Each structure stands twice: as C-alpha cells, then as structure tokens.
N, C-alpha and C positions, 0 to 999 in steps of 0.2 A: 607738527613734526619739525624738529630743529633743521635749520638750513644746511649745516655741514653734513648731517647724515643724509639728507635728501640729495645734496650735490654729489656726495660720494656714491650713493646708490645709482643715480642717473648716469654718472660717469662710467661706472663699471658696466652697466647695461649697454651704454652707447659703444664702449670699446668692444664689448663682446659681439654686438650686432654688426659693427663695422668690419671686424675681422672675418666673421662668417660671410658677410656680403662680399668682401674682397675675394675670399677663396672661391665663392660661387661664380661671381661675375668675371673676375680677371684670370683666375687659375683654372676655371672649368670644373670645380668640385661639384659632385651631385647634390641636388637640392634634397633628395630623399635617398640617402645612402643605403638604407635598409630595404628599399624596394627591390624585388626580384627583377632580373633582366634575362634576356635570352642570349645563349652562347651556342656556338656550333662545334660539334666534335667531328673532326676530319680523320679518316682512317684509310690507310693503304695497306693491302695485303698482296703478296706475290710469292711465286715460287721461281727461283733462279736455277736454271740448268746450265752447267758448264760445258762449253764446246771447245774450249782452248785451254792453254796452260794457266793463265792468270785472268779469269773473268772479272769484269767490273760491271756494276750496276749503278747508274746515276739517276736519282730522282729529285726533281725540283720541289722544294718544300715551301709551304706558306711562310711569308716573311713579314717582319714588322713594317709598319708604315702603310701608306695607301689606304688608310682607314681600318687596318687590321692590327689587332694586338694578340700575340700568342701568350696564352696564360700558362700552359704546361705542355710538355712534350714527352713522349716515350718512344724508344727505339727497340725493335726486335731484330736481332741480326743472326741468331743461331750461332753457328761455329765460325761465321765470317766476321771480318773486321768492319768497323763503321767509322767514317770520318765526315766532318761537316766542313764544307768549303763555302767561301763567299766570292761570287763572281759578279761584278757590277751590282745590279739591283736584285740578284738572285741568291738564294740559299740552296745549296746542293748537297744532298746526302749521298755519300759514296760507300757502297758495300763492296768489299774486296776479299779475296781469299779463295780457297778451293771449296766449292759446295759439295755436299754429300752426293753419292751416286744417284739417288732418286730425286735430287734437287734440294735446295735449301729454302726453308720458309723464312721470309723476311717481312717486317711490318713497320709501319710508322703511325703514330697517333698523336694528335694535338687538339687542344681546346682553344677556340678562336672567338674573339668578340669583335664585332664590326661596329665602327663608329661612323658618324657622318663625315664626309670628306672635309667639311668646313672646320672640323675640330683639329685638323692637322695644320701644321705650319708649312703650307705648300710653297715650293720654290719653283719659279718659272723655269721650265726646262729649256735647254738650247734647241736651236733649229734641228730638225731631223735630217739625217743624211739619206741619200738615195739608196735603194736596195742594191746589193752587190750585183755587178754584171751589166749595169746600165752604161752605155757608151756616152762620152762627153758630147758628141754631136747630137745625140738624142736629148740629152739634158738641156742643151742650149735651145733646141727646137721647141721642146715642151714648155720651157720657161718663157719663150717668146710668145707662144700661143696662149698662155694663161696669164700674161703680164697684167691685163686689166683687172683680173680677179684679186691681185695682191693689194689693190687700193681699198678693198672692202674691209669692213670690220671683221675681226677674227672669227666670230661665231657665224657670220654670214658666209665667209669663205668656206667653212666646213659644210654648210648646207648646199652651196653651189656645187662644190666638188661631189657631194653625195648625189645630187640631182643628175649630174653628168655621168657619174659611175653607174647609175641605174638605167638611164635611158640612152646614153651615148649622144651622138650628134643629132639623131632623129628627134630627140626631145627638145631641141633648140631651133627648130625650123630649118634644118640642114645648112647651118652656118658653115661657110667654107673652112674657116679656121678650126671650128670644132670637128668638122669632118676629117680634116688633116690630123688633128689631135687624136681622134678615135682610131685612125689607121696606124698612127705611130705607136699606140699602146696595144695593138693587136699582138697576140702571142703570149701575153702575160696573164697570169691567173688573177682572180678578183682582188685578193689581198695585195698582191704586188702592184696592180694598177692603182689601187686606192692609196698605197703608200707613196707611189711616184707623184700622184697629183697633189697630195697634201704637202709633200716636200717642195714641190714646185711653187706653191703659193705661200710658203713660209709658215705652215701650220705644224707645230711639233706633233709627232705621231709615233706610235710604237705598236708592235704586235705583242699580244698576250696570249698565253695558253693556260687553261685551267678547266674547272668544272662548274656547272650551274649550281647556284646556291639554293638547293632544294633537297629535301630529305629523300634519300634513295640510294641505290647502288648502280654504278656504271662501270664499264670496263675500259673506257678510253676517255681522253681529254679532247677538247676542241679549241681552235684558235679564234680570236677576234681582234679587232683593232681599237685602239683608244686614241682619241685626238684631243689636243689641248685647246680649250675654248676661251682661255683667259681666266676662268674661275676654277677650273678643275678638269679632270679627265672625263671625257664622254665615251661611253661604250658604243661601238658601231658593229652591227651585225653584218659580216661580210657577204652573206647570202642575199639579204634584202637591201643592203646598203642604206640602212636607216639607223638613227640613234635609238638605242634601246631605252625604254622608259626607266626612270630611276628606281621604280619599285622592283624591277627585275635586276638582280645582282648576281655577281659571279665570284668565285674563289680563285684568285690569281695564284698560279704556281710558278710560272716562268714569264719573264718580261724580256723583250728585245729580240724575239725570233728564236730563242733557244728552245729546243724540244724538252718537254717535261719529263720524258723517260728516254734514257739512252743506255745501251749495253755495249760491252766490248768483250769479245771472246766468250760470249754467253748469250742466252736467250731467256725471256720470261715466258714460262709455259702457262702461268695463270696470274692474272692481275685483276684487282677490283678496287674501285674508289667508293667510299661510303661516307655520307654526310647525315648526321642526325642533329636535331635541335633540342637543347636542354635548357633548364632554368637554373640560374645562379644569382646569388645576391650581388647587387651593384658594388658593395664595399669590397668584395673579393676581386671584382674586375678593376675597381679603382686602385686597389692595393698594387696591382702589377704596374700601373702607370706611375704611381708615386715612387715605387722602388727603383724606377729607371730615370727619374727626373733629377735635375741638378738645381732646381729653383730653391730659394732659401726656405720657404715654409714647407716645401716637400722634403728637403734634406732634414729639417728639424721636426719631422712628423713622427707620431708614435708608431707608424707603420715601419719605421726604420729600426726599432728596437728588436732584439731577438724574439722569434715567435713564441718561445716558451714563457716569456714575460708578458706578452700582449694580453692574454686572457686575464691575468691578474689586474692589469691596468683598466681593462674594460669594466671590471667590477668596482675598483677603487674610484673611478671617475663618477660613479653614481652615488657614492657615499654622501657627498655634499647635498645631493638632491634628497636623499633620505633624511639628512639632518634638517633641511628646509621643511620637509613634510612634518617632522616631529615638532619643529617650532610652530608651524601653523596649527597642528592639532592641540598643542599645549597652550599657546598664547591666545589663539583666536577661538578655537572650538571649546577648549577647556578640558582635554584629556589629562588625567593624572598618571604620571609615569615615574619610574625610579631613575631620574636623570635623563640625559640625552644619549650617552654612549651605550648604555645597556640595550635599548631597543635596536640600535644600529648594529652592534656586534652580534646580537642574537639573530638578526636578519641574515647577516653574513654566515653564521653558523648553520642556519636552516638550509643553506644551499647544499650542505654535505649530508645532513641528517634527514632532510625532507621536512615538510611543514608539519605534518601530523606527528611524526615521531619526535621532532624537535620540541613541539609544544608539550607533548607528554613527558619527555625527559626534563624539560624546564620545570613543569609543575611538580614532578616527583622529587627532584633535588631540592626545590624550595621547601617542600613539605618536610623532607628528612632533615634538611638544614635547620628549619625553624624548631623542630623538636629537639635537635642537638643543642641549639642556641639556648633554649629554655633551661636545659639541664646544666649547661656551662654557666648560666647566670647564677646558679646556686653556689658555684665554686668561687665566685667573686674574683675572676682572673683579670689581669691587666689587659688593656686593649690589644697590644701587639701579640702577646701569646694567645689570646682568645681568637684573633683573626687567623693566626697560623694554624690553630687546631681546625678551624672551619675550612681553610684551604686544603689541609690534608684530608678532611672528610669528603670534600667535593671530588678530589682526585681519586680517592678510594671508591666513590660511587661510579666514577668513570670506568675504573678497572672492572668492577662488578658488571657493569653494563656491557663492556667489551667482551668479557668472558661469556656472558649470556648470549650476546649476539653471535659469537663464534659457535656456540653450542647449538643454537637453533637456526643458524643461517640467516641472521638479520644483520646485514652489512651496515644498516643505519645506526645500530647500537655501537658498532666499532668505529664510527665516525665522530663519536662524542668528544674525542680528543681535540677537535677543532672548536668546541664550545669555549667561550671565554671564561675560564674557571675563576679568574680574579673578579670579573664582573659578577659572576654568580655568588661568589663569597660576599661581596659588598651588598648584593641584593638581599641575601639572607639576613645580614646585619640590619639593613634598612627596613626590611619587612618586620623584623622583631621590634625595632624601635617604634614603627608606626602602630603596630598592634598595642604596644604598651602605652603610647601617648594618645592615640586617636581611636583605638578600638579595632577589632578584627574586621568589621565591615569596611572601614576606610582602607585598611591594608589590602584586603581582597580586591576592592575596587581599583587600587593603584596597581596591583599585580596584573589584573585583567586588562587594565588600560595599557600597561607596558607590553603585554603580550599582543594586544590588538595593534598597537603601533608597530611592533616588530613584524607582525604579519603583513601589514600594509607596506612597510618598507621592503620586506622580502619580495613582495609581488612587483614592486617597482624595479628593484635592482636585477630581477630575473627577466625583465622585459627586454628582449634582444634588440628591438627597434631603438630603444633608448641607449642601450650599451653601444651599439654601432654608431649612433648619431653623436654621442659624446666622445667616442674614440676618434672619429673623423674630425670633429670640431671641439677639441678640448677647451677652447676659450669660452665655451658655454658655462664653464664653472664661474667665470666672472659675472655672467648674467645671474646665476644662482646666488652668488655673494651679494649682488645688488638687491635681490628680493629678500635675502636674509636680513639685510640692514633695514629694509622697509618694514618687515615683520617685527624686527627688534624695537622699532620706534612706535609700535601700536600700543596705545594706552586706553583703548575703549573697553567696553564690556565683552566678556567672552560669551559665546552662544550658550554654553551650559549655565552661565549665571542668569541669562535672560529667562531660562526655564526655571531655574532654582528659585529666583526671587519674583516670579510672576505674580504671586499673591500680594506683593507690595504695590503693584500698579493700581492707580486710582481708577474707578469705574469709567471715568470720562476719557481715559487715555486709550 
C-alpha cells in the first residue's frame, strides 16, 4: 500500500476517533446513544374550588438542575389562566381566574430524567442563614457552644450535628455545654433544630419539599433537609436524623422552605401526585441537553437543525457506510453490480416501497425495459433519443403501478415515485449491453448481485442504532472515509476468484 494513501487513511481514522473521544470524555456525550434509558413521568391532578373573588392556586413544579432535566411539559388549566413564575431556585405554576361552580379541574404533566449529581457543574452554596425568628442572643449562645465543631471537616460536622440531633445531650455523656445547647433548642421542631445547628457550624443547608421517587400515587408532599458536604447535597431524613442512602431518591418540587402547594381565596378539594417510570432512548434525553448548551460542538450539532430535516440527515449519514459496504463486496468479495450508485439509491428507495415490493418492482421494470430496449435497437436510434424514450417508459411504468396501487389499496405501489428513475434507465441500458457482450447469464448474475447489495445496504441504513450513532457523532464519516481509502488500495485476490480459479491450484498447495 502506498504511503500517502495509508497516511491519509490513518489520519482520517485518528481525527474521527479523537473527536468522538473528546465528546465522550470532555463533553459527557453518551457512549451508547441508542441504548434505552429510564425517565419518570410526574403528574399532578387537582380540583380547585373558589371561596373568594379571585382565587389563586400555586404549585411548585420540577425544575432544571440538581440532577433533573425536564424533557417535556403539558398544562391543563380548563377555563382558568396559567402563568409560570421563577422565584429563587423554584419554578411556580400559577392558576388564576374564576373556577366553575362545581370546581375547575387543573393538571400538570412532565417527563423528567435524573442524572448523577456529579454530571452537574455544582457551585459551592453560600453559608445558610438561620431560620426566621431566632433571637441574636440565642444565635450567639449556640455558636459559642458549637465552636469546637467548626474546626472539623465539613462532612464530619454534618455527622456530629446529626448525632446530637438524634440523641441530644444524653448521647454525649451529659456534657454541660451540650446539655445547655439541648435546653436552648427546646421548643423548636426537628427540622428547625437541624437547620439551626447546621447554620451554627457553617454547613450550608436547605429545606426541600417533594415526593419520593417511586411509582405510585400520593395525595401530599413531605419535607426533608439537604446539607452540603463539599461534594454535593446529602438528603437527611428529619424523622430519623440520618443521611438517606443515595439509592433512595426524591423528586424536588420546592427548595428553601416554600410550600409546594398554596392557595389564595380558594381550596383544593382533590389533589393527587402520580409518578410512573418509562423507557426512552438516550439520544432523546441527550437532545434536550444539547439544545440548551452553548458549547461549540453542541451549538454546531445536527440536533440544532429543524426537526423536519433531522430524519433526512439520519439516513444520509449512513449512505457513506453503504458505499463502503459496496466497495468491500465488489473489491474484496467479488460481487458484480451495476456501478456503486445504483445499489445505494435502490436501498434508499426500498425505505418507501418496502423490501419485497421494491425488489418486485425493480425486477419488473428491468424486464419490461429490456424488452423495449431490444425493440428500440432495431430502429437504430441515437444514444440521447434512445435514453429519453427509456426514461419516458420507466415513468409510464411508475404511473401504471401508482394507479394499480390506488385501485387495490397497495400504498407501496404509489411510493414508486421515489425510485431513482434515471438510475433504472441506465440499468436497463447496461443490462442490455451486458447481455449482448457477455451473455444473459452474466447479465442476470450482475442484476442479482446489484439487488443483493441493495438489500444489504437497505438493512444497514434501516438500523436505528447506526442512524442515531452517526447522527450524534457525524465525524464517524471520516472514519468511514479512512476505511474506504484502505479498501481502495487493496490489490489482492477477490474471494470469488479464489473459488473460481481453485482448479489452477497445484495439489501440493
């Protein structure tokens, strides 16, 4: 193999692999974009009853961030108005207006995917403030009694605070300072006590309200506390004062002490929260992330083109792979075909007609065209007029098939307009020439070989896994180009020739 060809092939392959590796390692692209993944569908349903002039209903909605990505949302508001507000780290849906006499049915639905917290670009939160209503004298006393805890590592501080919150002063050998601290915190509920202690030892903390991430229906939300450990937010169960294992997760609705459901001049007579788990392709999940990104390769991603064109490019990106396959089958295996474009274009046409109908239409038009070509040969027409007659004949065959398909309800016959009529015309001409020069057997073998390659190419471009992979990583075309160059420099025996000329091999070989 010539060195320039080898160098070009290896360079293209290396560039392709480098770009794919960079997307995966640095940008967090999925290694297997076609693999299915799990998403959660969150739904709220309620009936709002009006008790005043202008009732309002406020519902905290799932928000982006904190490991959550909202894929899609839908709102049901009936005759009421809906507005979306942003308040600190919360998204709030507001239903307003006058409900019907029997109440107004309102609903919210969203599809959510949960990522590992480590995939987020977390920002160290500021120190938490004390809950409202704590006197300055109490704050000074509490900070003085917990001063030695602030010298500990952040994660250790959280565990010490949780240990004291569970057992109080009795769990520490009745230490006078801890006994005094315990008395100071008397009268506060568990969540407030925990927030006061965490604020005193400089641990960022927040209250969160939501529902457990488990399939089912509930009619109320519950609160918990999250504390910052330096690496991320840890879930704390306020009843057991323990860090909840990472395997048990929650759907956050409101953050910072805000109630998830609020009403004004009205009441909710019925409410239900429902969570269901579903399967969705990773590429759809990834699409949502890319569409919101401002990174260079994400901005110049095929995901950014209009959706009506994306399906076309998903197919076009696999045409080079089909061309590589044809090169392998022709140059290494030894398949005989009518050129390279004919099998690829036929494979694309089979997507509309279907494989069986497409092959039948292909065979019928070639047979009719060959008979017409033999008749035209007697007229001794010039090349261009002869080809124009064949083009007209092919299109006339398309019209007959479309009319027959409409009559008998065969939509596949009406899709023949997508068949490459120019390629079919050239194939008829080449089929006639091969019959005249090499005989009918060779012509039939070439036609069958072309059909077989078109079928194999069709099966490849229909493979959704490859479509999605090449769509997410279009630089893989460079990898295919490198392989095409390597195949183009192959000068050895074809596999069919080894079989064809096996009788020439000496007995000792």
